[in-house]
C-alpha positions as CSV (number, residue, x, y, z in Angstrom):
1,V,-219.1,38.5,35.8
2,K,-221.0,37.7,32.6
3,E,-219.9,34.0,32.9
4,L,-221.0,34.0,36.6
5,F,-224.5,35.2,35.6
6,R,-224.7,32.7,32.8
7,S,-223.7,29.9,35.1
8,M,-226.5,31.0,37.5
9,R,-229.0,31.0,34.6
10,V,-229.7,34.7,35.2
11,D,-230.6,37.0,32.3
12,Y,-228.7,40.3,32.3
13,Y,-228.3,43.4,30.2
14,A,-224.9,44.7,29.5
15,L,-224.3,48.3,28.5
16,E,-220.9,48.3,26.7
17,L,-219.5,51.8,27.5
18,D,-216.5,51.4,25.1
19,V,-218.8,51.0,22.1
20,T,-221.5,53.5,23.2
21,A,-221.3,57.0,21.7
22,D,-222.0,58.7,25.0
23,G,-220.0,56.1,27.0
24,P,-217.7,58.6,28.7
25,S,-220.5,60.8,29.9
26,I,-222.4,57.8,31.2
27,Q,-219.3,56.6,33.0
28,Q,-219.0,60.1,34.6
29,V,-222.5,59.9,35.9
30,L,-221.9,56.4,37.2
31,A,-218.8,57.5,39.0
32,E,-220.7,60.3,40.7
33,L,-223.5,57.9,41.6
34,T,-221.4,55.0,42.8
35,N,-217.9,56.4,43.5
36,Q,-216.6,53.7,41.2
37,R,-214.7,54.5,38.0
38,T,-213.9,50.9,36.9
39,V,-216.0,48.4,35.0
40,P,-217.9,46.1,35.3
41,N,-220.3,48.2,37.4
42,V,-223.0,45.8,38.5
43,F,-226.6,46.6,39.6
44,V,-229.2,44.1,40.6
45,N,-232.8,45.4,40.9
46,G,-231.6,48.9,41.4
47,T,-229.1,47.9,44.1
48,H,-225.5,48.8,43.3
49,I,-223.2,45.7,43.8
50,G,-219.9,47.0,42.6
51,G,-217.1,45.6,40.4
52,C,-216.0,42.0,39.7
53,D,-214.6,41.3,43.2
54,S,-217.6,42.7,44.9
55,T,-219.9,40.7,42.7
56,Y,-218.1,37.4,43.5
57,Q,-218.0,38.2,47.2
58,A,-221.8,38.8,47.1
59,Y,-222.2,35.5,45.2
60,H,-220.1,33.6,47.9
61,D,-221.9,35.1,50.9
62,G,-225.3,34.6,49.3
63,S,-226.4,38.2,49.2
64,L,-226.4,38.2,45.4
65,Q,-228.7,35.2,45.2
66,K,-231.1,36.9,47.7
67,L,-231.2,40.1,45.5
68,L,-231.9,38.0,42.4
69,G,-234.6,36.1,44.3
70,D,-236.6,39.3,44.6
71,S,-237.1,39.3,40.9
72,K,-237.3,35.6,39.9
73,D,-238.4,32.4,41.3
74,V,-235.1,30.7,42.3
75,E,-235.4,27.1,43.6
76,P,-233.1,26.6,46.7
77,Y,-230.2,24.3,46.2
78,D,-230.1,21.0,48.0
79,Y,-226.6,21.8,49.4
80,D,-224.3,24.7,49.8
81,L,-221.3,22.5,48.7
82,I,-221.0,19.2,46.9
83,I,-217.5,17.6,46.7
84,I,-216.8,15.0,44.1
85,G,-214.0,12.8,45.5
86,G,-213.5,11.4,49.0
87,G,-209.7,11.5,49.1
88,S,-207.4,13.6,51.4
89,G,-208.3,16.9,49.8
90,G,-212.0,16.3,49.4
91,L,-212.5,15.1,53.0
92,A,-210.5,18.0,54.5
93,C,-212.5,20.6,52.5
94,S,-215.9,18.9,53.4
95,K,-215.2,18.9,57.1
96,E,-213.9,22.4,57.2
97,A,-216.9,23.7,55.3
98,A,-219.3,21.8,57.6
99,A,-217.5,23.3,60.6
100,L,-218.2,26.7,59.1
101,G,-222.0,26.0,59.1
102,K,-222.5,24.9,55.5
103,K,-224.6,22.0,54.3
104,V,-222.1,19.6,52.6
105,M,-222.2,16.4,50.5
106,V,-219.3,14.2,49.6
107,L,-219.5,11.7,46.7
108,D,-216.8,9.0,46.5
109,Y,-216.9,6.1,44.1
110,V,-213.9,3.9,43.1
111,V,-214.3,2.4,39.6
112,P,-212.9,-1.1,39.9
113,T,-209.6,-1.9,38.2
114,P,-209.6,-4.3,35.2
115,L,-208.9,-7.1,37.7
116,G,-211.9,-6.0,39.9
117,T,-210.0,-4.3,42.7
118,S,-211.7,-1.4,44.6
119,W,-211.5,0.1,48.0
120,G,-213.2,2.3,50.6
121,L,-213.4,6.0,51.6
122,G,-210.1,7.9,51.9
123,G,-208.6,8.2,48.4
124,T,-205.3,7.0,46.9
125,C,-202.9,7.8,49.7
126,V,-204.8,5.8,52.3
127,N,-205.9,2.9,50.3
128,V,-203.4,2.3,47.4
129,G,-200.6,4.8,48.0
130,C,-198.6,6.2,50.9
131,I,-200.0,4.2,53.7
132,P,-199.8,0.6,52.4
133,K,-196.5,1.4,50.6
134,K,-194.9,2.6,53.7
135,L,-196.1,-0.5,55.6
136,M,-194.8,-2.9,53.0
137,H,-191.6,-0.9,53.0
138,Q,-191.4,-1.4,56.7
139,A,-191.9,-5.2,56.2
140,A,-188.9,-5.1,53.9
141,L,-186.8,-3.1,56.4
142,L,-187.7,-5.7,59.1
143,G,-186.2,-8.4,56.9
144,Q,-182.9,-6.4,56.7
145,A,-183.0,-5.8,60.5
146,L,-183.2,-9.6,61.0
147,Q,-180.0,-10.0,59.0
148,D,-178.4,-7.2,61.0
149,S,-179.6,-8.6,64.3
150,R,-177.0,-11.5,64.5
151,K,-174.2,-8.9,64.4
152,Y,-175.9,-7.2,67.4
153,G,-175.9,-10.5,69.4
154,W,-179.3,-11.9,68.6
155,Q,-179.2,-15.7,68.1
156,Y,-181.9,-17.7,66.6
157,E,-182.0,-21.1,64.9
158,E,-185.5,-21.0,63.2
159,Q,-185.5,-20.5,59.5
160,V,-186.9,-17.1,58.7
161,K,-189.3,-16.6,55.8
162,H,-191.9,-14.0,54.8
163,N,-195.6,-14.7,54.5
164,W,-197.2,-12.4,52.0
165,E,-200.8,-13.3,52.9
166,I,-200.4,-12.5,56.6
167,M,-198.8,-9.1,55.7
168,V,-201.6,-8.1,53.3
169,E,-204.3,-9.1,55.7
170,A,-202.8,-7.0,58.5
171,I,-202.3,-4.0,56.2
172,Q,-205.8,-4.3,54.8
173,N,-207.3,-4.6,58.3
174,Y,-205.6,-1.3,59.2
175,I,-206.7,0.4,56.1
176,G,-210.3,-0.8,56.7
177,S,-210.2,0.8,60.2
178,L,-209.1,4.1,58.5
179,N,-212.0,3.8,56.0
180,W,-214.4,3.4,58.9
181,G,-212.9,6.3,60.8
182,Y,-213.4,8.6,57.8
183,R,-217.1,7.6,57.6
184,V,-217.6,8.2,61.3
185,S,-215.8,11.6,61.1
186,L,-218.1,12.8,58.2
187,R,-221.2,11.7,60.2
188,E,-220.0,13.5,63.2
189,K,-219.5,16.7,61.1
190,S,-223.0,16.2,59.6
191,V,-221.5,15.8,56.1
192,T,-223.7,13.7,53.8
193,Y,-221.7,10.8,52.3
194,L,-222.7,8.9,49.2
195,N,-220.8,6.0,47.8
196,S,-221.9,7.0,44.3
197,Y,-220.4,8.1,41.0
198,G,-221.0,11.9,40.4
199,E,-221.6,13.3,37.0
200,F,-222.7,16.8,35.9
201,I,-225.9,16.8,33.9
202,E,-226.6,20.6,33.9
203,P,-225.4,23.7,35.8
204,H,-225.4,23.2,39.5
205,K,-226.8,19.7,39.2
206,I,-225.3,16.2,39.3
207,K,-226.4,12.7,38.8
208,A,-225.2,10.2,41.4
209,T,-225.1,6.5,40.5
210,N,-224.4,3.8,43.2
211,R,-223.0,0.3,42.8
212,K,-226.4,-1.1,42.2
213,G,-227.1,1.3,39.4
214,Q,-229.6,3.4,41.4
215,V,-229.6,7.0,40.5
216,T,-230.3,10.2,42.5
217,Y,-230.0,13.8,41.6
218,H,-228.6,16.7,43.7
219,T,-228.0,20.4,43.3
220,A,-225.5,22.7,45.0
221,E,-224.5,26.3,44.9
222,T,-220.8,25.4,44.7
223,F,-218.8,22.3,43.7
224,V,-215.3,21.1,44.4
225,L,-213.6,18.5,42.2
226,A,-211.2,16.3,44.1
227,T,-211.3,13.2,41.9
228,G,-207.6,12.4,41.9
229,E,-205.8,10.1,39.5
230,R,-205.6,6.5,38.5
231,P,-202.7,4.5,37.0
232,R,-202.1,4.7,33.3
233,Y,-201.8,1.5,31.2
234,L,-199.4,0.8,28.3
235,G,-201.9,0.4,25.6
236,I,-200.4,-2.8,24.4
237,P,-201.8,-6.3,24.0
238,G,-202.3,-8.0,27.4
239,D,-201.8,-5.0,29.6
240,K,-205.3,-4.8,31.2
241,E,-206.0,-8.5,31.0
242,Y,-202.8,-9.8,32.6
243,C,-200.9,-7.0,34.3
244,I,-201.5,-5.3,37.6
245,T,-200.9,-1.7,38.8
246,S,-200.3,-0.2,42.3
247,D,-204.1,-0.2,42.6
248,D,-204.0,-4.0,42.7
249,L,-200.7,-4.7,44.4
250,F,-201.4,-3.7,48.0
251,S,-204.4,-6.0,48.4
252,L,-203.1,-8.8,46.1
253,P,-204.2,-12.1,47.8
254,Y,-201.1,-14.0,46.7
255,C,-197.4,-13.4,46.7
256,P,-196.5,-11.9,43.2
257,G,-193.4,-14.1,42.8
258,K,-191.0,-13.2,40.0
259,T,-192.0,-9.7,39.1
260,L,-191.4,-7.3,36.2
261,V,-192.0,-3.6,37.1
262,V,-192.6,-1.5,34.0
263,G,-191.7,2.2,34.6
264,A,-189.1,4.4,36.3
265,S,-191.4,6.6,38.4
266,Y,-191.0,6.8,42.2
267,V,-194.1,4.5,42.4
268,A,-192.2,1.9,40.2
269,L,-189.0,2.1,42.3
270,E,-190.9,2.1,45.6
271,C,-192.7,-1.1,44.6
272,A,-189.6,-2.7,43.2
273,G,-187.7,-1.8,46.3
274,F,-190.0,-3.4,48.9
275,L,-190.7,-6.4,46.7
276,A,-187.0,-7.1,46.4
277,G,-186.7,-6.5,50.2
278,L,-189.2,-9.2,50.8
279,G,-186.9,-11.6,48.9
280,L,-188.6,-11.7,45.5
281,D,-186.9,-11.7,42.1
282,V,-187.5,-8.2,40.7
283,T,-186.7,-6.6,37.4
284,V,-187.4,-2.9,36.5
285,M,-188.0,-2.0,32.8
286,V,-187.0,1.6,32.1
287,R,-187.8,3.5,29.0
288,S,-185.2,6.3,29.4
289,I,-184.1,7.8,32.8
290,L,-185.0,7.0,36.4
291,L,-187.2,9.4,38.4
292,R,-187.8,12.0,35.7
293,G,-188.1,15.5,37.3
294,F,-186.0,14.7,40.3
295,D,-182.3,15.4,41.0
296,Q,-180.6,13.0,38.6
297,E,-177.5,12.7,40.7
298,M,-179.8,11.3,43.5
299,A,-181.8,9.3,41.1
300,E,-178.8,7.4,39.7
301,R,-177.6,6.7,43.2
302,V,-181.0,5.2,44.0
303,G,-180.7,3.0,40.9
304,A,-177.2,1.9,41.7
305,H,-178.1,1.1,45.3
306,M,-181.1,-1.0,44.2
307,E,-178.9,-2.9,41.7
308,T,-176.4,-3.8,44.5
309,H,-179.4,-5.2,46.4
310,G,-180.5,-7.5,43.7
311,V,-182.9,-5.4,41.5
312,K,-182.2,-5.8,37.8
313,F,-182.7,-3.0,35.3
314,I,-183.4,-3.3,31.6
315,R,-184.5,-0.7,29.0
316,K,-187.2,-2.1,26.7
317,F,-190.8,-1.8,25.6
318,V,-193.3,-4.6,26.4
319,P,-196.3,-6.6,25.2
320,V,-197.4,-9.4,27.5
321,D,-199.0,-12.8,26.9
322,Q,-200.3,-15.2,29.4
323,L,-198.8,-18.7,29.4
324,E,-200.6,-20.1,32.4
325,E,-203.4,-19.0,34.7
326,G,-202.8,-19.0,38.5
327,M,-202.2,-17.0,41.6
328,P,-199.7,-16.1,40.4
329,G,-199.6,-17.5,36.9
330,R,-196.9,-17.4,34.2
331,L,-196.6,-14.5,31.8
332,K,-194.4,-14.2,28.8
333,V,-193.0,-10.7,28.1
334,T,-191.6,-9.9,24.7
335,A,-189.8,-6.6,24.5
336,K,-188.0,-4.5,21.8
337,S,-184.9,-2.6,23.0
338,T,-185.1,1.2,22.9
339,E,-181.3,1.1,22.3
340,G,-181.1,-1.2,19.2
341,P,-182.7,-4.1,17.3
342,E,-182.4,-6.5,20.2
343,I,-185.5,-8.5,21.1
344,F,-185.9,-9.6,24.8
345,E,-188.1,-12.5,26.0
346,E,-188.6,-13.6,29.6
347,E,-191.2,-15.2,31.8
348,Y,-192.5,-13.6,34.9
349,N,-195.3,-14.4,37.5
350,T,-196.4,-10.8,37.7
351,V,-196.1,-7.7,35.6
352,L,-196.6,-4.4,37.5
353,I,-197.2,-1.3,35.4
354,A,-196.1,2.0,37.0
355,I,-195.7,4.5,34.1
356,G,-197.7,7.4,35.5
357,R,-201.2,8.4,36.3
358,D,-204.2,10.1,34.5
359,A,-206.6,12.6,36.1
360,C,-210.1,11.3,36.6
361,T,-211.8,14.2,34.8
362,R,-213.0,13.0,31.4
363,N,-216.1,11.1,32.4
364,I,-217.8,13.3,35.0
365,G,-219.7,15.6,32.7
366,L,-217.4,18.6,32.8
367,E,-218.1,19.4,29.2
368,T,-221.8,19.7,30.0
369,I,-221.2,22.7,32.2
370,G,-218.2,24.1,30.3
371,V,-215.3,23.4,32.7
372,K,-212.1,23.5,30.6
373,I,-209.5,20.8,31.0
374,N,-206.0,20.4,29.5
375,E,-206.8,17.9,26.7
376,K,-203.2,16.5,26.8
377,N,-203.3,15.2,30.4
378,G,-206.9,15.7,31.5
379,K,-205.9,18.1,34.3
380,I,-207.8,21.2,35.2
381,P,-206.4,24.8,34.9
382,V,-207.3,26.9,37.9
383,N,-206.5,30.4,39.2
384,D,-204.6,31.0,42.4
385,E,-207.8,30.4,44.4
386,E,-208.4,26.9,42.8
387,Q,-211.3,28.3,40.8
388,T,-212.0,26.8,37.4
389,N,-213.2,28.8,34.4
390,V,-216.8,28.1,35.6
391,P,-217.2,30.3,38.7
392,Y,-219.1,27.9,40.9
393,V,-216.7,25.0,40.3
394,Y,-213.3,24.6,42.1
395,A,-210.7,21.9,42.0
396,I,-208.0,20.7,44.4
397,G,-205.5,17.9,44.6
398,D,-203.7,15.9,42.0
399,I,-206.1,16.9,39.1
400,L,-204.7,20.5,39.1
401,D,-202.7,21.4,36.0
402,G,-199.1,22.3,36.8
403,K,-199.4,21.8,40.6
404,L,-197.7,19.3,42.9
405,E,-199.2,15.9,43.5
406,L,-198.9,15.5,47.3
407,T,-201.3,14.5,50.0
408,P,-200.4,17.2,52.5
409,V,-200.8,19.8,49.8
410,A,-204.3,18.5,48.9
411,I,-205.3,18.5,52.6
412,Q,-204.1,22.1,53.1
413,A,-205.7,23.3,49.9
414,G,-209.0,21.8,50.9
415,K,-209.0,23.5,54.3
416,L,-207.9,26.9,52.9
417,L,-210.4,26.7,50.1
418,A,-213.3,26.1,52.5
419,R,-212.1,29.0,54.7
420,R,-211.9,31.3,51.7
421,L,-215.4,30.3,50.5
422,Y,-217.1,30.4,53.9
423,G,-214.9,31.8,56.6
424,G,-213.9,35.2,55.2
425,S,-210.2,34.1,54.8
426,S,-207.9,35.2,52.0
427,T,-205.1,32.8,52.8
428,K,-203.6,30.9,49.9
429,G,-201.2,28.0,50.2
430,Y,-197.6,27.5,49.3
431,V,-195.6,24.3,49.6
432,V,-192.3,22.6,49.5
433,R,-192.0,19.3,47.7
434,V,-191.1,16.0,49.5
435,K,-190.9,12.6,47.9
436,S,-189.7,9.2,49.1
437,S,-188.7,6.0,47.5
438,S,-188.2,2.6,49.0
439,T,-184.5,3.3,49.2
440,D,-185.3,6.3,51.4
441,F,-184.7,9.1,49.0
442,G,-186.3,12.3,50.2
443,G,-186.0,15.9,49.1
444,C,-187.6,19.3,49.0
445,T,-187.5,21.9,46.3
446,A,-186.8,25.5,47.3
447,W,-187.3,28.6,45.2
448,T,-185.1,31.6,45.6
449,R,-186.1,35.2,44.6
450,G,-183.8,37.5,42.8
451,N,-180.2,36.9,41.7
452,K,-179.0,35.1,44.8
453,K,-176.0,32.8,44.6
454,I,-176.5,29.1,45.5
455,T,-174.0,26.9,47.3
456,V,-174.3,23.1,47.3
457,Y,-172.8,21.0,50.1
458,H,-172.7,17.2,49.7
459,S,-171.3,14.3,51.5
460,L,-171.2,10.5,51.6
461,F,-171.8,9.1,55.0
462,W,-172.2,5.9,57.0
463,P,-175.2,5.7,59.4
464,L,-174.2,4.7,62.9
465,E,-176.7,1.8,63.0
466,W,-175.0,0.3,59.9
467,T,-171.5,0.2,61.3
468,V,-171.8,-2.9,63.5
469,P,-173.3,-5.1,60.8
470,G,-170.8,-3.6,58.3
471,R,-173.5,-2.5,55.8
472,D,-172.8,-0.4,52.8
473,N,-170.1,2.0,53.9
474,N,-170.2,5.3,52.0
475,T,-173.3,4.7,50.0
476,C,-175.6,7.1,51.9
477,Y,-175.5,10.5,50.3
478,A,-176.7,13.9,51.4
479,K,-177.0,17.1,49.5
480,I,-177.8,20.5,51.0
481,I,-178.6,23.5,48.7
482,C,-178.3,26.8,50.3
483,S,-178.8,30.5,49.5
484,K,-175.5,32.0,50.4
485,H,-177.1,35.4,50.9
486,D,-179.2,34.0,53.7
């Protein structure tokens, strides 16, 4: 409660009953007066508010500010809610809050990659994540379907080849339509949208800088951080100058050619999978294990399947030098083995880095208003209602410390947060986890309560549609984990 008043720039007096000589007798009088025996016991201008929960509820419904306004000249805020970040979570939260009658602003600004790539409203999933990845994966699947089609009776003489430029143009046109749809949706909901970079400069106040460097200032009663993450670089010579990340790949104006993918995350394997499916020469450089954090039996099957379909795996570290400019050019990769003294050298047209992502929290002025972050990963610790240590600042999505990084989770969290803030709801979210790779690896994580026994069923199988072309018998694998008690 003290921190709440400090954040509101309100002077308060605190009578500490536990260090006051007549504290017990004062508490007895307070109990008779208010019927409350707990502390804090908050009064504003002679009006009894209650304890911590009651004070926060008064803050959220505006009655606390009205009481404070009786004794001091409080300037009204420009907005009820400002959301920094126009991805899945931020957009969902903004539209829900607006539907509940609040005045809302969304700021969304994409800092260009070292190669100059940027994109429109909608966040990672729509622009450089799930959507283009799935569409490129579909392009690769169509190539496999062409091979299968002859066995199903389709006859064609024309030489079949893939055109990268046509695919990228079609995918980017679709993404552009989504960007426009989000802008229209915000306008229809009366949400103010700024394509500007938001940065806190004092409590309840941000500076917004657009692409032309023009600056505006805005205040709000409440803020939601939904800034998401961006790909991490290796920190070696040549990484930002000559390499790309998934932020660049999906709008790359030329076919990447012979490609080295650095990393063993699901993003790395997804990209490697569809690039190989499009007929490119692809190598994956792995530091240790595939798909850290996932079922390793499944992960190794994914790797083995990819190898049988032409993807090469090596375990090295890399610096990169450019041999020749171009679209694509030629890059020389020199790597030291993690398993011995061996030095590896090879030329590639493209080096794609996919070693993880960092939260976009370090350059938005959080230190100015006292929001704490995890210094190791930049992520923000929150309570079970997505509230940071600063009472008027909340956070959702991939920047949360120790939470799942999933688009549906961010969307649901944004909606539920707005309903708790402005709709009188107390509902909090819970999720299962689902991931996919370009070799169609999906799963969910279940938690059991108590000392229940777990039974695991597993089986190799042959999908019906693979039988006629004779593809990969007994390489598909399913695992079901059950609570025997249930």
